[in-house]
N, C-alpha and C positions, 0 to 999 in steps of 0.2 A: 597826695595828688587828688586832686576833688574831681571827684568820678564823673564822665558824659551825663548828662539827664534824659531819662529815658524817653524817647521819641512815642507817639501815636504812629500806626500803621494803620488803613487801608486794605484791609485783604478784600481780592478778587479771586478768584478760584473758575474750573473749568464742569463741569456736571459731577461728572465720576467722582472728586473729591471732591465734594460738598460734606460727606459727613468730617473729612479730617479737617475740613476747612473751622468747621463750627468748634472740634475736639482744638483746633488748636486758637481758636478766641475762644474757646471758652478758663484759657491759660494767663487770659491776662486783660486787664483792665481796658489796658493799650490799644489793644487792635478789633476793631471796628468792622467787620463782614461788610462788603457795596455784593449789590448782582450787576450782572449779564443776562440779555436776554442771549441765548442761546439757539435763536432759528434756523428753518434752512429754505432760500427761491427752489422753487419747484423743479428746479434741473439738477437740487439736491446741496448746489454753493452753498454753503454759510453768507447767513444775511443777520447778521451782527451788531447790536445795540448795548454800547456801555452806559451804563445810568448815572444822574449825576456827576458829566463830566464834569463842570464848572466848579462840582466841589473837592477835585484832586490839585489844582493851582495848590501849589504849596505846600504841596503833602507827601510824607513817605508813603507808597505804595505798592507791593509788593503782589506779584499773582502766585498762585498754586494750580500746576501743571499738573498733568496725567499724560504722558506719552506713550496712550497704553496702545496703538494701532498708528499705521501708516495713515486710518481712516481719519483720525481729528490733529493731528499735527498743522493740519491748516489750518484749522481755524484757531488755532493757541494759538501759534505765531504771530497770523494776523491782529491778534486782541495785543500778543505779550509786546510788538511792531508801534502797535495805537498805545498804549496809557504810557508810556514815556513822555512823549508828544503831547499830554493835553499839560506838560507846564509843572508835571512833577517834583518834587524834590528831592526825591530820593525814587531809585525803582528799585524793585530784587525779585528776580524769579526763583521761585522754589519746586524746582524741578523731583523729587525723592529718588525714583529711576532714571536713570540714564538708559536707554535701552539698545543702543546700538551699544552699549561702551566693549564689549568681546572683544565687537571686531575691529578692533584696532591697528591688523598691522596688513602686511603683505605681502604672504607668504609665496605668493608667481604670480607672474606680470600675467595682469589680467584682472587680480582681486582686487575688489573695490572695497577701501576701508571704511565702509559706514559712518564711525564711531565721527573722525575727521567730516566726512558731510552732515553732519548735524552736528555739529559741534561750530561750526562756518555758519550753520543756519543763526545759531543763538547768538555768536561774536556780532549777525549785521543788525543784533539788536538798535534803537537808536539812544544815542544819550541825554539823559535826563539833566536838567538844570544843576544837581547834586554831582553829576560824574558820568562816570560807566555804570552800568548795569552791575550789580552782584548777581551772581548763579551759585544759587542752594542745591547739591546732591550729597549726595548720601553713598558712601560707597562706592565710584564709581570701580570699574573692573579694574584698573590697573593709574596709576599716579600718575605715572606722564605727564596721560591727558589731558593734563593740565596744558600743555605745551601746542596743544590741535585750535584754544583759543584764541582771541586774538587780542590784545592790547586793550579795545575798543569794547569786555566787561571780564569782570574779576570773577574767575571761579573759586567758590568757596568751599569745598570738600572737608564735610562732616562723615561719622559714622555713627549707624547703631549699637557697634560694642557694650556704650556703655547700660543701656538697656537689659542686654542679656545679663551685665554683672550686677545690676541689681535686683535681676529674675531671679537668676542663683543663690544668691545673699539669702530671697527670702524661701529655699528649696529647704523645708525640716531638713534631713543630713548635708546641708552644704560645705561642714566641715569633710565632705567623704568625695567633692565632686571634683574632676581632675577632668582636662580637656584636651581632644585634639584635633587637628588641623587635616585638614581634606589633601592637601599639601605644605612642601614646600615656605610657597610665595606666600600663604595665608598664614603660614609662622612669622615669618618677615614679619609682615607688618602689621599684626596685630596682639602678636604675642606681651609685648608690653600694657596692652591694657587687661592683661587676662593674669597680670600677675601672682594674683592674690590666692591661681589657683593653680595645683601641681599639670604637668604635661607630660602624658602617658600614651597607648595606642589602646583599645581597648576590647570589645566580649573574646576576645582572640588570648588578651591575657588575664580573663577571670572576669570583667565589667560585670555590676548585676543588674545595672539598668544603663541603657543608653538611650540620650536624646539628642536632638540638632536643632544652628539655627542657621535660618537661612536673611539676610535682610534683605532683602527682595523674594518675596513669592509666585514668583511664573508661573512655572508649573504649564508647559502648550501642554495642548489637549488632554483638561483636566487629570493629569498623571497624580496631580496630591491625591488624586485619588486611592493607590498603589500604597499610601500610607494610612488610610484609615484603619482603625481600632477593627477589628473582627474577632468575635470570641473566639474561635476555632486556634488564631495564628498570632492573638495575642500578646503568650510567653516571647514573638521574636519582632513586635514593632518594637517602632520609641514609643519612650516611656510620654516622656515632653515633644510638640515639632512646633518650634518657636519660630516666627514671623512679625515681621512688622507691616505697618499699612500702607506702604509703599509701592502699591500694587492693587490700588481699589475691590479691582473685580472676585482677585481670589479672595479677600475680606469677604466679602461676599459669600461668594462658595463655600468658604472653611466655616464657614460659622456656625459653634455650638458643635463641632464635628469631633471629637480624641484624635490624637493627641494634638490638635492643634490650639493653638494660642496667639494672637496679634500681641504684639507688642508695640503701643503705641509711639508716633514720631514725634507728637502733636506738643509734646515740650521742650522739643530738640526742635522743631519749628521755631515756637513762638522766643525761644533765644537767642534764636539765627538770625532775626530779624529785629532783633537790637542791637547786632552788631553793626 
């Protein structure tokens, strides 16, 4: 069966995702970066302009978003709603981190499941000429959140675990690496992706070194600082702490600070834009 021809994609991005967008474009000559003027009126509300809007007609279009705070969600949703209406052949939103994912349930009357709220907002994205919008999200908190989205959007849930697996295989003593999961839910979801490595508990059973991985390095209130290597505590610290670049503010904050190392989603995003 003949493989479908790869498509050229016009990639727009929010301001804080510019570095990641450039890395994504560097992975493929078929991905072309585009520009948006992110301005504000004197009252603080967005004054946005999509450059070369006429060139979007008939093209495959994507937007790289970063909902790092409530302050930026409105302006990015405004662009997300506008782009498919410019007669795009298809439209894809890449939202590496779905920030309200852990607020997906109601435990007592009065709780507000904001994961459902954000899913509804994204589900209102207009349909492009090619059909419903594709929505790419990495390691969402719970897979059942797929059903929070309406039929007008197609959520694609992907994972950063292959990046971790590749990095572990590059370690000098990769044959001695074992994996531990924080809870049973994480084991059920990810252990099959890491079946090349044994699964055991950690320091209590004599682990010589302990490292950590999270896809989304949120670290509120600069909590990443507690993991930094300090000379007097270096033996107790994580040897490596891997995160992805799904949270741009954290990536800037931990740059060149041991034990942190960033595993970029850029290649994975470039591949997802071809689906």
